[in-house]
BADO-710531 format. One record per residue (C-alpha): x, y, z; residue in three letters. Coordinates in steps of 0.2 Angstrom, whole numbers, padded with zeros to 4 digits, always signed. Last residue first. Layout:
<markols>
XYZALA...
</markols>
This chain:
<markols>
+0135+0117+0218ARG+0125+0133+0222HIS+0139+0146+0218MET+0142+0138+0201THR+0124+0139+0196THR+0124+0158+0201SER+0140+0161+0191GLN+0133+0153+0175GLN+0117+0162+0177LEU+0126+0179+0179ALA+0137+0175+0164TYR+0123+0170+0153LEU+0113+0186+0158GLU+0129+0196+0155GLU+0130+0189+0138ILE+0113+0194+0133MET+0113+0212+0141LYS+0130+0217+0134ARG+0123+0229+0121ASP+0123+0229+0102ASN+0119+0211+0101SER+0123+0196+0091LEU+0118+0178+0093ARG+0101+0179+0101PRO+0098+0161+0107LEU+0084+0153+0097LYS+0067+0146+0101HIS+0059+0135+0088GLN+0052+0121+0099GLY+0062+0117+0115GLY+0066+0126+0131PHE+0060+0144+0130LYS+0053+0147+0147GLY+0066+0160+0150LYS+0073+0150+0164ARG+0073+0135+0154ARG+0082+0143+0139TYR+0095+0150+0150TRP+0098+0133+0159ARG+0100+0125+0142GLU+0113+0139+0138ILE+0123+0136+0154THR+0123+0117+0152GLY+0142+0115+0150PRO+0151+0130+0157SER+0152+0145+0146LEU+0169+0149+0138MET+0174+0167+0136SER+0182+0172+0119VAL+0189+0189+0117ARG+0191+0198+0101LEU+0207+0207+0096ASN+0206+0226+0098THR+0194+0237+0090LEU+0195+0256+0085ALA+0213+0259+0080ILE+0219+0241+0084ASP+0232+0243+0069LYS+0217+0240+0057TYR+0203+0232+0067ARG+0191+0244+0062LYS+0195+0242+0044ALA+0194+0223+0046ASP+0177+0224+0054TYR+0171+0234+0039ASP+0179+0222+0027SER+0170+0207+0034ASN+0175+0189+0029ILE+0194+0191+0030ARG+0193+0201+0046ARG+0181+0188+0053LEU+0194+0175+0049THR+0208+0184+0058ALA+0198+0187+0074ASP+0193+0168+0074LEU+0211+0163+0071ASP+0217+0174+0085LYS+0204+0168+0097GLU+0207+0150+0093PHE+0226+0152+0096ALA+0222+0159+0113VAL+0210+0145+0117LEU+0223+0131+0113ASN+0216+0113+0113GLU+0199+0119+0107PRO+0185+0113+0118GLN+0172+0100+0113GLU+0154+0103+0117ILE+0159+0121+0119PHE+0147+0135+0126GLU+0153+0151+0118ILE+0152+0169+0125ALA+0161+0179+0112TRP+0166+0197+0117GLU+0169+0210+0104HIS+0181+0225+0105GLY+0183+0242+0112GLY+0199+0251+0117LYS+0205+0253+0135SER+0210+0266+0149ALA+0197+0280+0146VAL+0183+0268+0141ASP+0178+0258+0126MET+0164+0246+0126PHE+0166+0227+0125ILE+0153+0223+0113PRO+0141+0207+0113GLY+0142+0190+0105VAL+0132+0174+0109SER+0136+0156+0105TYR+0129+0139+0103ASP+0133+0121+0108ARG+0150+0122+0100ILE+0162+0108+0093VAL+0181+0110+0092ALA+0194+0101+0080ASP+0203+0118+0079HIS+0201+0120+0060ARG+0183+0114+0060ALA+0179+0126+0075VAL+0187+0140+0065VAL+0177+0138+0049GLU+0161+0137+0057ALA+0164+0151+0069ILE+0168+0162+0054ALA+0153+0158+0043MET+0141+0160+0058ASP+0148+0177+0063ALA+0147+0184+0045ASN+0129+0177+0043ALA+0125+0185+0059VAL+0130+0202+0053MET+0145+0213+0059LEU+0143+0231+0054GLU+0160+0236+0060GLU+0155+0254+0063GLY+0161+0254+0081PHE+0144+0249+0090VAL+0138+0240+0074ASN+0134+0223+0080ILE+0120+0214+0072TYR+0103+0206+0078GLN+0089+0219+0077GLN+0087+0219+0058THR+0091+0201+0058ARG+0104+0192+0048GLY+0111+0185+0032VAL+0096+0174+0026ILE+0101+0168+0009ASN+0090+0172-0006ILE+0085+0165-0023LYS+0074+0173-0036TYR+0076+0164-0052PRO+0083+0173-0061SER+0086+0186-0048VAL+0101+0176-0039SER+0111+0177-0023VAL+0098+0190-0016PHE+0103+0194+0001GLU+0091+0193+0016VAL+0088+0203+0032ILE+0075+0196+0044ASP+0064+0208+0055GLY+0048+0204+0046LEU+0042+0221+0042VAL+0024+0219+0040TYR+0017+0228+0024ARG+0000+0220+0029TYR-0001+0205+0040LEU-0018+0198+0043GLY-0018+0180+0036SER-0019+0183+0018SER-0001+0189+0018ASN+0008+0205+0015THR+0027+0204+0019ILE+0042+0216+0021VAL+0059+0208+0020ILE+0074+0219+0025ALA+0086+0219+0010TYR+0104+0215+0005ARG+0111+0217-0012LYS+0121+0204-0022GLY+0107+0203-0036GLU+0096+0218-0037GLU+0078+0220-0032VAL+0065+0229-0043GLU+0055+0214-0049SER+0052+0209-0030MET+0044+0226-0025GLN+0054+0240-0019VAL+0053+0251-0003VAL+0063+0267-0001GLU+0062+0282+0011SER+0059+0273+0027VAL+0055+0287+0040GLU+0038+0281+0044SER+0047+0264+0049LEU+0056+0273+0064ASP+0071+0261+0067ASP+0076+0265+0049ARG+0081+0255+0034LEU+0085+0265+0018ALA+0103+0260+0016SER+0098+0242+0020MET+0086+0242+0005PRO+0068+0238+0010ILE+0060+0224+0001PHE+0042+0219-0003GLU+0034+0202-0005TYR+0016+0196-0007PHE+0013+0180+0003ILE-0001+0168+0000GLN+0009+0154-0008HIS+0012+0159-0026ASP+0029+0167-0025CYS+0040+0155-0016LEU+0058+0162-0015LEU+0070+0148-0020LEU+0084+0146-0007MET+0102+0150-0010GLY+0119+0141-0013VAL+0118+0127-0025GLU+0122+0108-0023ASP+0106+0103-0015LYS+0096+0113-0028LYS+0078+0119-0022ASP+0083+0126-0006GLN+0067+0132+0001VAL+0058+0149+0003ALA+0045+0159+0012PHE+0035+0148+0023TYR+0026+0162+0033GLY+0024+0173+0048GLU+0029+0159+0061SER+0044+0156+0051ALA+0049+0143+0037ASN+0064+0146+0027TYR+0070+0129+0022VAL+0088+0123+0020GLU+0092+0106+0012ARG+0106+0094+0019TYR+0107+0078+0009ILE+0112+0062+0018VAL+0118+0048+0007LYS+0137+0051+0011GLU+0133+0043+0028SER+0143+0050+0043PRO+0127+0057+0051LEU+0130+0061+0069TYR+0148+0065+0065LYS+0143+0074+0050LYS+0131+0084+0060PHE+0145+0090+0071GLU+0154+0097+0056GLU+0138+0106+0050ARG+0134+0114+0066TYR+0141+0131+0065PRO+0136+0132+0047GLN+0117+0129+0050PHE+0112+0147+0053GLY+0096+0146+0064VAL+0078+0143+0061GLY+0081+0130+0047GLY+0085+0113+0043HIS+0078+0099+0032LEU+0088+0083+0033TYR+0086+0071+0018THR+0092+0054+0014LYS+0090+0043+0030LEU+0091+0025+0024ASP+0104+0019+0037PRO+0093+0026+0051TRP+0100+0018+0067ILE+0118+0016+0061GLU+0117+0033+0052SER+0113+0040+0069ILE+0130+0037+0076ASN+0140+0025+0087ALA+0124+0016+0093ALA+0121+0013+0112GLY+0103+0012+0109THR+0095+0023+0122GLN+0110+0035+0124LYS+0112+0036+0105LEU+0094+0041+0103MET+0095+0053+0117GLU+0110+0062+0109LYS+0101+0063+0092PHE+0086+0071+0100LEU+0097+0085+0108VAL+0105+0086+0091MET+0089+0090+0083THR+0085+0103+0096TRP+0100+0113+0091THR+0098+0110+0072PRO+0080+0116+0071VAL+0070+0102+0063GLY+0067+0091+0048GLY+0070+0072+0045MET+0067+0062+0030VAL+0071+0043+0027THR+0066+0036+0044VAL+0064+0017+0045ARG+0057+0016+0063GLU+0065+0007+0077SER+0075+0021+0085VAL+0059+0032+0081VAL+0048+0026+0095VAL+0059+0027+0111GLU+0068+0043+0104ALA+0051+0052+0102ILE+0046+0047+0120ARG+0063+0054+0127ARG+0063+0070+0117ILE+0044+0073+0122LYS+0047+0070+0140GLU+0061+0082+0142ASP+0052+0094+0130TRP+0036+0095+0141ASP+0022+0101+0129ASP+0019+0084+0120ILE+0014+0088+0102LEU+0025+0075+0094ALA+0019+0061+0106ILE+0001+0064+0102GLU+0005+0066+0084PHE+0012+0049+0083SER+0030+0048+0080PRO+0033+0047+0066THR+0025+0052+0050SER+0020+0041+0035PHE+0003+0037+0041GLY-0001+0055+0043ARG+0002+0060+0025GLY-0015+0056+0018ILE-0023+0063+0034ARG-0018+0080+0029PRO-0007+0089+0042PHE-0018+0101+0053ASN-0010+0096+0070LYS+0007+0095+0062LEU+0006+0112+0054MET+0000+0120+0071ILE+0015+0111+0080ALA+0027+0118+0067SER+0020+0135+0069ILE+0024+0134+0087ASP+0009+0137+0099GLY-0007+0145+0102VAL-0025+0138+0100ALA-0041+0147+0101ILE-0055+0138+0110GLY-0061+0153+0121ASN-0052+0146+0137ASP-0036+0146+0127LEU-0029+0129+0120ARG-0010+0126+0121LYS+0000+0119+0107LEU+0017+0111+0106SER+0033+0111+0096GLY+0037+0100+0081GLY+0053+0090+0076MET+0048+0083+0059ILE+0051+0064+0056LEU+0046+0056+0040ASN+0044+0037+0038LYS+0045+0025+0023ASP+0035+0025+0007LYS+0029+0043+0007PHE+0046+0051+0005LEU+0053+0038-0007LYS+0066+0048-0016ALA+0074+0038-0030THR+0071+0051-0043GLN+0081+0064-0033ASP+0080+0082-0040GLU+0062+0082-0045ASN+0057+0072-0029TYR+0065+0084-0018ILE+0057+0099-0027LEU+0040+0091-0026SER+0042+0087-0007ALA+0046+0106-0004THR+0031+0111-0014THR+0020+0099-0004TRP+0027+0107+0012THR+0024+0124+0004CYS+0005+0120+0002LYS+0005+0117+0021LEU+0012+0134+0025HIS+0002+0144+0013GLY-0013+0138+0004LYS-0019+0127+0019LEU-0013+0137+0034LEU-0017+0153+0025TYR-0035+0148+0022ASN-0037+0141+0039ASP-0031+0158+0046THR-0014+0160+0055VAL-0013+0175+0067PRO+0005+0178+0073ILE+0008+0179+0092TYR+0024+0187+0097LYS+0034+0181+0113SER+0040+0194+0125ARG+0058+0193+0131ASP+0066+0203+0117ASN+0076+0200+0101THR+0073+0182+0100THR+0054+0182+0101GLY+0051+0164+0098SER+0035+0167+0088SER+0019+0159+0094LYS+0008+0155+0080SER-0010+0159+0083PHE-0024+0148+0077TRP-0043+0149+0077ARG-0045+0165+0067VAL-0062+0169+0061HIS-0061+0175+0044GLU-0063+0193+0038THR-0045+0198+0042VAL-0036+0211+0053LEU-0051+0214+0064VAL-0066+0205+0057LYS-0069+0194+0072ASP-0066+0196+0091LYS-0061+0181+0100GLY-0050+0188+0114ASP-0035+0182+0103MET-0042+0193+0089MET-0043+0208+0101LEU-0025+0206+0106GLU-0020+0204+0088ILE-0028+0221+0084GLU-0018+0229+0099PRO-0002+0221+0093PHE-0003+0229+0076ILE+0010+0243+0079ASP+0021+0232+0091GLU+0023+0219+0077TYR+0030+0232+0065SER+0021+0241+0052VAL+0024+0249+0035LEU+0009+0260+0030PRO-0005+0255+0018VAL-0012+0268+0006ALA+0003+0274-0004GLU+0011+0257-0006ARG-0006+0249-0011PHE-0009+0263-0024THR+0007+0259-0032SER+0005+0241-0031TYR-0011+0241-0041ASP-0030+0244-0039VAL-0032+0248-0020ILE-0049+0257-0018LYS-0057+0242-0009SER-0042+0241+0003PHE-0046+0258+0010GLY-0034+0259+0024TYR-0047+0259+0039ARG-0059+0248+0029LYS-0046+0234+0027GLY-0040+0236+0045TYR-0058+0233+0051SER-0060+0219+0039SER-0072+0222+0024VAL-0057+0224+0012LYS-0049+0207+0017GLN-0053+0196+0002ARG-0052+0210-0011ASP-0035+0216-0004MET-0028+0198-0003ILE-0034+0194-0021GLU-0026+0209-0028ALA-0010+0206-0020LEU-0010+0188-0026LEU-0012+0193-0044ARG+0002+0205-0043ASP+0013+0191-0035GLN+0008+0179-0048TYR+0013+0190-0062LYS+0029+0195-0053GLN+0034+0177-0053PRO+0035+0174-0072GLN+0046+0160-0076ARG+0048+0154-0058VAL+0029+0153-0057VAL+0028+0141-0072GLU+0042+0131-0065GLU+0033+0128-0048ILE+0017+0123-0058ARG+0027+0110-0068ARG+0034+0104-0052GLN+0017+0102-0044ARG+0011+0091-0059TYR+0026+0080-0057ARG+0023+0080-0038PHE+0005+0072-0042TYR+0013+0058-0051GLN+0025+0055-0037ARG+0010+0055-0025LEU+0003+0040-0034THR+0019+0030-0034PHE+0022+0034-0016ASP+0004+0028-0012MET+0007+0012-0021PHE+0023+0009-0012ALA+0014+0012+0005SER+0000+0000+0000MET
</markols>
């Protein structure tokens, strides 16, 4: 039966692939059509009436009528919707709210997810991803064996509305046709307690034939460790010899690539990046050997982009916003999205670089609020991830995670960067590691190099080692253990690393 289902779905994916290629050939046509559909569908919502959606006839009138917004700008409307009020941001009743990790502050964000958006956006994108995998690998059997997607959890409010990670919402609403090919059961996958969830998942999946796995790298490694503990196997490839695809996203994968090779030494495993956030499923790496993710242009999201030179903290002062057909290859932009689920000209907070405009392919290079530019060095997350990945490989080290903050100048000393790193395997020589990391950053980032020239503005960076378990304790204290939560990697102040140091010190004192 499973072989028949795989054959049947393979025929469907051939049809899906033709549609994908059609959209790739003329993406702006589908984008324009989508914008018109969203404006027409949501014109009778309170927000639609306020900004005259019914009078919007093209992109020009849309840009003039609708303001750029942040989450804080629309939070009052979202609160009303979570209280059960209808026709606020959208005409539909909203039953689902995706809980964002809130990496830039302590407060989580709650993103509305309509049934239409779930079906024609997030879930449709999973079928698109499957189509791309089948198109590139004719031997793939995604629906013959088992798929494992690391999901979060859901919580029902008193009014029946559910909140949780987007991965959990997608699992809860996954089509019945695919449920028989998923492991573990949805009851286990949606357990709220992550310690119990990891243990229970491992107990089930060690005896399953898993061929596709997806999840945030940090939490995937937690599961891998538990599987090895339960089985005594040397690596995950011994347990899952048929694993062919690992879908990763949420954080930069480069710092973890070498460690994953140890868990998955099989040459068969293909690593494929996806860009799936609470606000939408935006892109997927369509070619396993090519850099960049294909921007998905007919999945309920209309895109705009703010050039980095035009980005301002006060969005009303942003002087330039372009649509997709106007972006340039090699340039960096902050993403702005309008979707069918209540986000209109919403500044997402992610910074992407277009590695290609035919087709449109992007890389995530940072966050609008996660970078360091205290001394004019303009260090982005992508720079830091690339540098640390190179250096840990050269020094035979492995990291759990890291966070970087500035060392501020004072009368007696110059400024610099402090890297708080929790190592799984420490480098043999920390001083040599520091010098290598600094030199690598200088090679990767010319602005950092200029500020480091003769130590004029910046001195050599400093690495401070966190004791094992510090980052996990930080997650637990913040109520962010598990799911899609991520440690902020770059900050323009010392709040993050001082929190880690204080937690480490208090833990040491109580031993």
